[in-house]
N, C-alpha and C positions, 0 to 999 in steps of 0.2 A: 385798863379800859376806861374811857371817859364817859361821864354822864352827859345827858343832853344839855344841862346847864353849863357844864365845863366846855362843851363844844361851842356853845354860843359865846361864852366869855373868852375863850381862847382865840376866837376868830376862825376856827376850822369850819364852822357853819357861818356863811357870810350872806350879807344882804346883796341882792343883785339890783344894780341901778337904782338904789334907794326905794325900792318897792315896799320894803318891810319897815314899819316904824316900831319903836320900842316904847313900852309903857310899863308902869309898875303893875304887877299882878295884885289886884285890890285885896284879895283875901290871903294871899300866900306870902307877900312881901318880896317875892322874887320877880325878876323881869322876864317877860316872854314877848316875842315878836307878835304884833297885832294879828298877822295872818299866818303865823308860824311857818309853814313851809311854802306859802305863796311867795315865790321869788327867791327862796332860800336854796342855796346849793348844799345838798346833804353830803356828808362825808362818804367817800367811796368804800371805806373799810367796813366789812360785813359785821365785825364785832361791835364797832361803834354804832352801826345802824340797829343792831339787836339791842344794845343798851338804850339807845334813844327810844326804841319801841317799848321796852320795859318801863322806862321812866314815863313815857306818854300814856301808857296803859294805866299806870298807877294814878297819874294826874286825872285822867278821864274818869276813872272809877270814883275818885274823891269828889270830883265835880258833880257826877251823877248823884252821889249820896247827899251832897250839899244841896243840890237842886231839889231833890225829893223832900228833904227836911224843910227847905224853905217853902215848898208847897203846903206842907202840913202846918207850918206856922201861919200861913195866910188864912187857912180855915179856922185856926184857933183864935186868931186875932181879928176875925171878920168884923166884929162890932166895934173894934177899936181902930186906932190909926192904921189904915191899910196901905198908905203910900210907901212907907219905909220898907216893909217886907216885900212889896211888889217891886220896888226899885232894886232891892238886893237880888231878888229872883231873876230879874231881867239881866242884871250884870253877870250873874252866874251862868245864865243861859247863853249869853254871848261868849263867855270864856269856854263853856262846854262846846259850843259850835266850833270854836277855833281848835280846841283840843281834839275833838273828833276828826276834824280835817287833817290835823297833823298825824294822828294815829292811822287814818286811812292812807295817807300819802307814804308814811313809813312802811306800811304793809305792802304797798305797791312797789316801793323802792327795793323791798326784799323779795320781789317777784311772786308775791302771793296773789293767786287769782281772785277775782272779785267775790266769788262765793265764799272763799276762805276768809276774806276780809270781813264779810258780813257775819260769819260765824264768830270771829274774834271780837267784833264790836258787840254782838248780842250777848256773848258769854260775859264779857266785861260788864255790860249793863246789868245783866241778871245777878251777877255776883255783888254789884254795888247796890242794887235795888231789888232784893228778892221778893218783896211784897208788891204784887201787881194790883193797881187800881186804875181808875180812869185817867188820873194825872200821869202815872208812870207809863201807861199804854200810849197815851198821846205823846209823851216825851220820847218813847222808844221809836215811834213812827218818825218823829222829827230827826232823831239821831241817825236812823237808817237812811233817811233822805240826805242828810248832810254828808254822811260817809260816802254814799254813792256819788254825789255831786263832786266831792273832793277827790275821790279815787279817779274819776274820769276827767277832772279839770286839768290835771297835770300832764 
């Protein structure tokens, strides 16, 4: 069973008409398409989709945890140089948006109804960020909005 990275590298997941650009994942060292599944043809094999879903869920949870941690750093470094943590936070936020979109599209590709997609997204979020404060609640609202937009965009 192939991982999502192997599918992208092997060419089984392809760009459609050049819509998806590639860039280095700034904090992971791996390459991910800018829009992930925007314009990408997903493999038809159910096991490969399930593996992509598992990989994407793990990446999404890591990005949520990283984002929450970066929010905490901003508050602790408030009096010091703020621009560096803020730029890092915005980069992670953009990566998280793309990962959430991929996660939602994979759930749709697996014929999960929208309400189940939201449950999957919220459970992943809560597991990655169990402490709820104003920052995480605001992020959860954004994550839910991004997931709904991505689910229905395809």
